[in-house]
Z-matrix of the N, CA and C atoms (Angstrom, degrees):
N
C 1 1.445
C 2 1.508 1 109.60
N 3 1.251 2 114.67 1 146.57
C 4 1.459 3 120.45 2 -177.14
C 5 1.517 4 109.32 3 -99.25
N 6 1.317 5 116.36 4 142.20
C 7 1.459 6 121.80 5 177.58
C 8 1.525 7 111.63 6 -97.53
N 9 1.299 8 116.93 7 11.69
C 10 1.463 9 119.74 8 -179.36
C 11 1.529 10 109.80 9 -72.48
N 12 1.309 11 115.27 10 136.64
C 13 1.463 12 120.13 11 177.62
C 14 1.526 13 108.97 12 -75.24
N 15 1.293 14 115.64 13 139.04
C 16 1.457 15 120.12 14 -179.98
C 17 1.527 16 109.17 15 -89.56
N 18 1.304 17 115.64 16 126.40
C 19 1.462 18 120.43 17 -178.34
C 20 1.529 19 108.79 18 -94.74
N 21 1.333 20 115.82 19 124.10
C 22 1.459 21 121.44 20 178.64
C 23 1.526 22 108.87 21 -79.04
N 24 1.323 23 118.14 22 140.42
C 25 1.468 24 119.71 23 177.89
C 26 1.525 25 110.15 24 -69.28
N 27 1.311 26 116.09 25 146.02
C 28 1.463 27 120.64 26 177.65
C 29 1.518 28 108.85 27 -96.32
N 30 1.300 29 115.29 28 145.14
C 31 1.455 30 121.33 29 179.52
C 32 1.517 31 107.28 30 -118.13
N 33 1.323 32 115.31 31 125.16
C 34 1.461 33 119.87 32 178.39
C 35 1.518 34 109.16 33 -103.05
N 36 1.312 35 115.58 34 140.75
C 37 1.457 36 120.46 35 177.82
C 38 1.524 37 109.11 36 -76.17
N 39 1.332 38 117.74 37 145.16
C 40 1.461 39 119.49 38 177.81
C 41 1.522 40 109.65 39 -67.87
N 42 1.334 41 117.59 40 154.75
C 43 1.465 42 119.67 41 179.66
C 44 1.523 43 110.74 42 -64.51
N 45 1.320 44 116.18 43 147.09
C 46 1.457 45 121.93 44 -179.69
C 47 1.526 46 109.02 45 -77.89
N 48 1.343 47 118.19 46 138.85
C 49 1.463 48 120.23 47 178.34
C 50 1.522 49 110.18 48 -69.46
N 51 1.326 50 116.03 49 149.59
C 52 1.450 51 121.60 50 -177.53
C 53 1.520 52 111.19 51 -101.43
N 54 1.322 53 117.72 52 -17.01
C 55 1.454 54 121.80 53 -176.31
C 56 1.521 55 110.95 54 -63.83
N 57 1.333 56 114.63 55 153.82
C 58 1.462 57 120.87 56 178.80
C 59 1.522 58 109.24 57 -68.14
N 60 1.329 59 118.54 58 133.32
C 61 1.466 60 120.30 59 -177.48
C 62 1.523 61 111.00 60 -69.59
N 63 1.328 62 115.73 61 151.16
C 64 1.456 63 120.60 62 175.22
C 65 1.518 64 108.65 63 -78.96
N 66 1.318 65 115.14 64 171.24
C 67 1.458 66 119.80 65 179.06
C 68 1.523 67 109.65 66 -61.20
N 69 1.329 68 117.08 67 140.53
C 70 1.461 69 119.54 68 179.84
C 71 1.522 70 110.45 69 -66.86
N 72 1.325 71 117.79 70 154.63
C 73 1.464 72 119.34 71 178.43
C 74 1.518 73 110.41 72 -65.27
N 75 1.321 74 115.61 73 154.58
C 76 1.460 75 119.49 74 -179.98
C 77 1.517 76 112.08 75 -63.73
N 78 1.304 77 117.00 76 -37.87
C 79 1.458 78 120.13 77 -179.81
C 80 1.519 79 109.49 78 -153.52
N 81 1.308 80 115.10 79 152.33
C 82 1.454 81 120.28 80 176.58
C 83 1.521 82 108.85 81 -76.05
N 84 1.307 83 116.42 82 147.99
C 85 1.457 84 121.35 83 177.08
C 86 1.527 85 108.58 84 -74.86
N 87 1.315 86 116.12 85 127.65
C 88 1.460 87 120.72 86 179.72
C 89 1.523 88 109.28 87 -133.57
N 90 1.304 89 115.64 88 153.76
C 91 1.460 90 120.63 89 176.62
C 92 1.521 91 108.83 90 -78.66
N 93 1.316 92 116.73 91 134.20
C 94 1.454 93 122.11 92 -179.61
C 95 1.522 94 107.44 93 -119.81
N 96 1.328 95 115.60 94 125.99
C 97 1.460 96 119.41 95 -178.90
C 98 1.514 97 110.56 96 -139.10
N 99 1.319 98 115.26 97 165.49
C 100 1.461 99 122.38 98 170.73
C 101 1.504 100 115.02 99 57.39
N 102 1.322 101 115.03 100 -125.93
C 103 1.454 102 122.22 101 -175.10
C 104 1.522 103 111.71 102 -63.15
N 105 1.341 104 117.88 103 -32.72
C 106 1.462 105 120.74 104 178.39
C 107 1.519 106 110.74 105 -61.92
N 108 1.327 107 117.42 106 -38.60
C 109 1.455 108 121.55 107 178.85
C 110 1.519 109 110.28 108 -62.61
N 111 1.322 110 116.99 109 -41.46
C 112 1.457 111 120.82 110 179.02
C 113 1.519 112 111.19 111 -62.69
N 114 1.331 113 118.00 112 -41.81
C 115 1.460 114 120.08 113 -179.22
C 116 1.522 115 111.06 114 -69.32
N 117 1.344 116 118.24 115 -33.46
C 118 1.457 117 120.40 116 176.21
C 119 1.523 118 110.84 117 -68.20
N 120 1.314 119 116.98 118 -34.43
C 121 1.457 120 121.06 119 -178.32
C 122 1.523 121 111.83 120 -67.84
N 123 1.322 122 118.01 121 -26.97
C 124 1.458 123 120.89 122 -177.76
C 125 1.529 124 112.66 123 -99.37
N 126 1.319 125 118.04 124 7.41
C 127 1.463 126 119.88 125 177.61
C 128 1.521 127 108.94 126 -63.38
N 129 1.308 128 116.37 127 130.33
C 130 1.457 129 121.25 128 -177.24
C 131 1.525 130 110.15 129 -75.92
N 132 1.318 131 116.56 130 147.57
C 133 1.464 132 118.80 131 176.17
C 134 1.526 133 110.61 132 -71.56
N 135 1.308 134 115.58 133 157.38
C 136 1.463 135 121.53 134 176.94
C 137 1.526 136 107.47 135 -68.97
N 138 1.330 137 118.35 136 137.43
C 139 1.467 138 119.59 137 -179.88
C 140 1.532 139 111.52 138 -67.00
N 141 1.305 140 116.04 139 175.57
C 142 1.457 141 122.66 140 -179.66
C 143 1.537 142 108.83 141 -70.79
N 144 1.333 143 115.85 142 92.33
C 145 1.464 144 121.88 143 178.88
C 146 1.524 145 108.96 144 -129.64
N 147 1.317 146 115.24 145 166.73
C 148 1.460 147 121.59 146 175.59
C 149 1.518 148 108.26 147 -107.23
N 150 1.325 149 116.07 148 130.53
C 151 1.464 150 122.65 149 -179.93
C 152 1.519 151 108.44 150 -124.02
N 153 1.324 152 116.60 151 126.64
C 154 1.464 153 121.77 152 173.67
C 155 1.522 154 107.82 153 -115.99
N 156 1.318 155 116.43 154 131.87
C 157 1.464 156 121.67 155 177.41
C 158 1.522 157 108.46 156 -115.45
N 159 1.327 158 116.33 157 134.90
C 160 1.466 159 122.87 158 178.17
C 161 1.522 160 107.53 159 -120.93
N 162 1.317 161 115.89 160 108.23
C 163 1.460 162 121.84 161 -171.91
C 164 1.522 163 111.40 162 -108.82
N 165 1.323 164 115.45 163 154.39
C 166 1.460 165 121.79 164 175.21
C 167 1.519 166 111.59 165 -99.04
N 168 1.318 167 117.47 166 -25.35
C 169 1.463 168 121.53 167 -178.80
C 170 1.523 169 109.70 168 -119.13
N 171 1.338 170 117.08 169 138.46
C 172 1.467 171 119.72 170 178.40
C 173 1.530 172 112.92 171 -58.32
N 174 1.322 173 117.64 172 -34.12
C 175 1.462 174 120.78 173 179.43
C 176 1.517 175 112.39 174 -61.93
N 177 1.312 176 116.70 175 -38.43
C 178 1.461 177 120.45 176 177.70
C 179 1.520 178 110.14 177 -67.32
N 180 1.323 179 115.82 178 -42.84
C 181 1.462 180 120.21 179 178.68
C 182 1.516 181 112.56 180 -60.31
N 183 1.323 182 116.93 181 -43.80
C 184 1.465 183 119.58 182 -179.53
C 185 1.529 184 111.10 183 -69.20
N 186 1.323 185 117.54 184 -33.21
C 187 1.466 186 120.64 185 176.86
C 188 1.525 187 110.78 186 -65.43
N 189 1.318 188 116.76 187 -43.15
C 190 1.466 189 120.49 188 178.43
C 191 1.524 190 109.98 189 -65.99
N 192 1.322 191 116.72 190 -40.52
C 193 1.465 192 120.52 191 178.36
C 194 1.528 193 111.10 192 -60.97
N 195 1.337 194 116.51 193 -43.18
C 196 1.470 195 120.32 194 177.52
C 197 1.528 196 110.87 195 -63.80
N 198 1.324 197 117.27 196 -40.85
C 199 1.469 198 120.33 197 178.32
C 200 1.525 199 110.41 198 -62.62
N 201 1.324 200 116.77 199 -34.36
C 202 1.460 201 121.12 200 178.92
C 203 1.515 202 113.87 201 -66.64
N 204 1.323 203 117.39 202 -16.15
C 205 1.463 204 121.79 203 178.65
C 206 1.531 205 112.37 204 -83.29
N 207 1.326 206 117.10 205 -5.22
C 208 1.461 207 121.11 206 177.90
C 209 1.527 208 109.32 207 -64.02
N 210 1.316 209 116.55 208 142.42
C 211 1.465 210 121.52 209 -177.34
C 212 1.526 211 112.58 210 -59.67
N 213 1.328 212 117.18 211 -26.66
C 214 1.465 213 119.62 212 -179.27
C 215 1.518 214 112.24 213 -73.37
N 216 1.322 215 117.56 214 -12.88
C 217 1.465 216 121.50 215 176.87
C 218 1.526 217 111.37 216 -105.13
N 219 1.320 218 117.59 217 18.17
C 220 1.468 219 121.63 218 -175.91
C 221 1.527 220 112.53 219 -60.70
N 222 1.323 221 118.29 220 -33.95
C 223 1.464 222 120.91 221 -178.73
C 224 1.526 223 112.64 222 -85.87
N 225 1.313 224 117.44 223 -18.06
C 226 1.468 225 120.99 224 -178.63
C 227 1.522 226 109.89 225 -78.71
N 228 1.314 227 116.01 226 147.12
C 229 1.462 228 121.65 227 176.26
C 230 1.531 229 106.94 228 -105.80
N 231 1.330 230 116.25 229 109.42
C 232 1.467 231 122.46 230 -174.48
C 233 1.518 232 110.47 231 -111.03
N 234 1.336 233 115.84 232 130.70
C 235 1.465 234 120.69 233 171.31
C 236 1.518 235 108.31 234 -128.72
N 237 1.328 236 115.31 235 142.31
C 238 1.462 237 121.81 236 -179.17
C 239 1.522 238 108.46 237 -116.03
N 240 1.334 239 115.86 238 129.10
C 241 1.463 240 122.99 239 179.07
C 242 1.523 241 108.35 240 -122.64
N 243 1.301 242 116.68 241 155.66
C 244 1.460 243 121.27 242 174.05
C 245 1.529 244 108.18 243 -98.70
N 246 1.332 245 116.56 244 157.41
C 247 1.459 246 120.72 245 175.36
C 248 1.512 247 115.55 246 120.28
N 249 1.307 248 119.17 247 -7.80
C 250 1.458 249 121.40 248 176.15
C 251 1.517 250 113.50 249 65.40
N 252 1.322 251 115.60 250 -153.78
C 253 1.468 252 121.80 251 -176.32
C 254 1.527 253 112.35 252 -62.17
N 255 1.354 254 120.27 253 -41.86
C 256 1.472 255 118.77 254 178.69
C 257 1.535 256 113.06 255 -57.65
N 258 1.318 257 118.03 256 -38.74
C 259 1.467 258 121.03 257 178.43
C 260 1.525 259 110.81 258 -66.85
N 261 1.323 260 117.20 259 -37.16
C 262 1.466 261 120.68 260 178.18
C 263 1.524 262 110.49 261 -65.38
N 264 1.315 263 116.81 262 -43.24
C 265 1.469 264 120.56 263 179.41
C 266 1.523 265 109.82 264 -60.61
N 267 1.315 266 116.80 265 -46.06
C 268 1.466 267 121.05 266 180.00
C 269 1.533 268 110.98 267 -61.77
N 270 1.312 269 117.04 268 -43.00
C 271 1.474 270 122.04 269 -178.78
C 272 1.521 271 111.43 270 -61.23
N 273 1.323 272 117.47 271 -44.22
C 274 1.458 273 120.38 272 -170.96
C 275 1.521 274 113.65 273 -90.35
N 276 1.308 275 118.28 274 3.12
C 277 1.462 276 119.66 275 172.59
C 278 1.527 277 110.51 276 -70.12
N 279 1.334 278 117.02 277 -26.99
C 280 1.458 279 120.89 278 -179.14
C 281 1.532 280 114.02 279 -116.30
N 282 1.317 281 118.74 280 -1.57
C 283 1.466 282 118.87 281 -177.41
C 284 1.527 283 110.85 282 -139.57
N 285 1.321 284 114.21 283 162.82
C 286 1.466 285 120.14 284 179.34
C 287 1.525 286 109.74 285 -71.50
N 288 1.310 287 115.49 286 151.68
C 289 1.464 288 120.13 287 -179.62
C 290 1.529 289 110.00 288 -88.51
N 291 1.333 290 116.38 289 153.51
C 292 1.469 291 120.36 290 178.63
C 293 1.529 292 110.75 291 -78.66
N 294 1.322 293 115.51 292 -178.02
C 295 1.464 294 120.40 293 176.95
C 296 1.522 295 111.55 294 -65.61
N 297 1.338 296 115.91 295 -38.03
C 298 1.461 297 121.46 296 -175.83
C 299 1.524 298 110.07 297 -137.14
N 300 1.330 299 116.09 298 131.84
C 301 1.463 300 122.31 299 174.85
C 302 1.519 301 107.34 300 -117.59
N 303 1.317 302 115.95 301 129.75
C 304 1.467 303 121.65 302 173.90
C 305 1.524 304 106.38 303 -110.68
N 306 1.336 305 116.95 304 127.45
C 307 1.462 306 120.50 305 179.32
C 308 1.522 307 109.55 306 -126.38
N 309 1.316 308 115.32 307 137.29
C 310 1.459 309 120.86 308 174.58
C 311 1.516 310 107.07 309 -97.35
N 312 1.325 311 117.20 310 133.57
C 313 1.460 312 121.28 311 -177.04
C 314 1.518 313 110.42 312 -136.61
N 315 1.314 314 115.56 313 128.25
C 316 1.465 315 120.38 314 173.83
C 317 1.525 316 110.85 315 -87.68
N 318 1.309 317 116.05 316 -25.38
C 319 1.462 318 120.47 317 -178.58
C 320 1.523 319 109.59 318 -67.06
N 321 1.292 320 115.57 319 158.99
C 322 1.449 321 120.92 320 177.41
C 323 1.515 322 109.58 321 -138.30
N 324 1.295 323 116.68 322 171.14
C 325 1.459 324 122.00 323 174.33
C 326 1.514 325 113.67 324 60.28
N 327 1.341 326 115.02 325 -135.01
C 328 1.462 327 121.44 326 -175.74
C 329 1.523 328 112.54 327 -62.92
N 330 1.336 329 117.29 328 -35.45
C 331 1.464 330 120.42 329 178.80
C 332 1.519 331 111.76 330 -62.37
N 333 1.317 332 115.94 331 -41.50
C 334 1.463 333 120.43 332 178.84
C 335 1.523 334 110.49 333 -67.34
N 336 1.333 335 117.07 334 -43.14
C 337 1.459 336 119.94 335 179.76
C 338 1.521 337 111.43 336 -64.31
N 339 1.326 338 117.89 337 -35.81
C 340 1.464 339 120.78 338 176.98
C 341 1.526 340 110.35 339 -64.23
N 342 1.334 341 116.95 340 -43.63
C 343 1.464 342 120.15 341 178.57
C 344 1.526 343 111.29 342 -65.10
N 345 1.324 344 116.96 343 -42.39
C 346 1.465 345 119.95 344 179.22
C 347 1.529 346 111.63 345 -66.18
N 348 1.331 347 116.92 346 -34.46
C 349 1.462 348 120.46 347 176.06
C 350 1.517 349 111.49 348 -63.99
N 351 1.339 350 116.20 349 -42.32
C 352 1.465 351 120.25 350 177.57
C 353 1.527 352 110.78 351 -65.47
N 354 1.321 353 117.41 352 -37.30
C 355 1.467 354 120.78 353 177.02
C 356 1.524 355 110.43 354 -66.11
N 357 1.319 356 117.50 355 -40.88
C 358 1.465 357 121.46 356 179.68
C 359 1.527 358 111.44 357 -60.81
N 360 1.328 359 116.94 358 -32.05
C 361 1.468 360 120.97 359 179.95
C 362 1.526 361 112.56 360 -64.43
N 363 1.338 362 117.76 361 -27.31
C 364 1.469 363 120.46 362 -177.45
C 365 1.529 364 112.87 363 -105.35
N 366 1.329 365 117.88 364 -0.28
C 367 1.468 366 121.24 365 -179.17
C 368 1.520 367 111.31 366 -87.03
N 369 1.332 368 115.44 367 146.31
C 370 1.454 369 121.33 368 173.85
C 371 1.527 370 109.07 369 -74.62
N 372 1.332 371 116.06 370 156.58
C 373 1.464 372 120.03 371 176.87
C 374 1.523 373 108.94 372 -62.82
N 375 1.311 374 116.78 373 138.16
C 376 1.455 375 121.25 374 178.43
C 377 1.515 376 114.82 375 92.80
N 378 1.318 377 117.89 376 -8.03
C 379 1.464 378 120.29 377 177.85
C 380 1.523 379 109.23 378 -73.17
N 381 1.308 380 116.40 379 132.64
C 382 1.469 381 122.15 380 177.40
C 383 1.524 382 108.21 381 -97.01
N 384 1.337 383 116.39 382 146.52
C 385 1.465 384 121.93 383 179.46
C 386 1.523 385 108.97 384 -128.21
N 387 1.335 386 115.50 385 130.47
C 388 1.459 387 122.51 386 174.49
C 389 1.518 388 106.66 387 -112.28
N 390 1.334 389 117.11 388 126.56
C 391 1.462 390 122.02 389 179.88
C 392 1.523 391 108.71 390 -102.54
N 393 1.329 392 115.41 391 126.29
C 394 1.461 393 122.00 392 175.38
C 395 1.516 394 105.87 393 -102.34
N 396 1.326 395 117.05 394 111.00
C 397 1.453 396 121.30 395 -176.92
C 398 1.509 397 112.52 396 -107.50
N 399 1.310 398 114.98 397 169.00
C 400 1.460 399 120.83 398 178.55
C 401 1.522 400 111.28 399 -105.07
N 402 1.324 401 116.28 400 -2.40
C 403 1.454 402 120.81 401 176.18
C 404 1.523 403 107.89 402 -117.42
N 405 1.307 404 116.40 403 142.85
C 406 1.454 405 120.86 404 176.28
C 407 1.523 406 107.24 405 -82.50
N 408 1.328 407 115.49 406 84.97
C 409 1.454 408 121.04 407 -174.45
C 410 1.524 409 108.58 408 -123.57
N 411 1.308 410 116.48 409 97.63
C 412 1.455 411 120.11 410 -178.10
C 413 1.525 412 112.65 411 -85.25
N 414 1.309 413 118.54 412 3.59
C 415 1.461 414 120.46 413 -179.10
C 416 1.522 415 111.99 414 -82.38
N 417 1.322 416 117.76 415 2.99
C 418 1.460 417 119.57 416 177.09
C 419 1.503 418 109.10 417 -68.91
């Protein structure tokens, strides 16, 4: 028998990337089986509405564009713009608002509420707004 000490190999973690992360995916990929498949099969398509999305990051815009290619959105008219809430405010100062506006916002708290207030001033009655944020803040 040998009295030599056994040396365990060391494992080094790879360096962390410094680049700014892209927008997170809309949903994680999960396996769907059985009854869940049946409920997905009967999901109704979105009615004939107009949807405008105003994004701050190209990754978010491309994700929304890909989602718009789903067969359930075949009747909806979707357009994606860059510029976030300020671009939406500028757009709707001279034109009517769509049924649904999606805005991506990096701001939080009072800054976000100020931007949403300015957007509300130029929106038609009945327009719905979905805010895509970068913070998990359910207190909105």
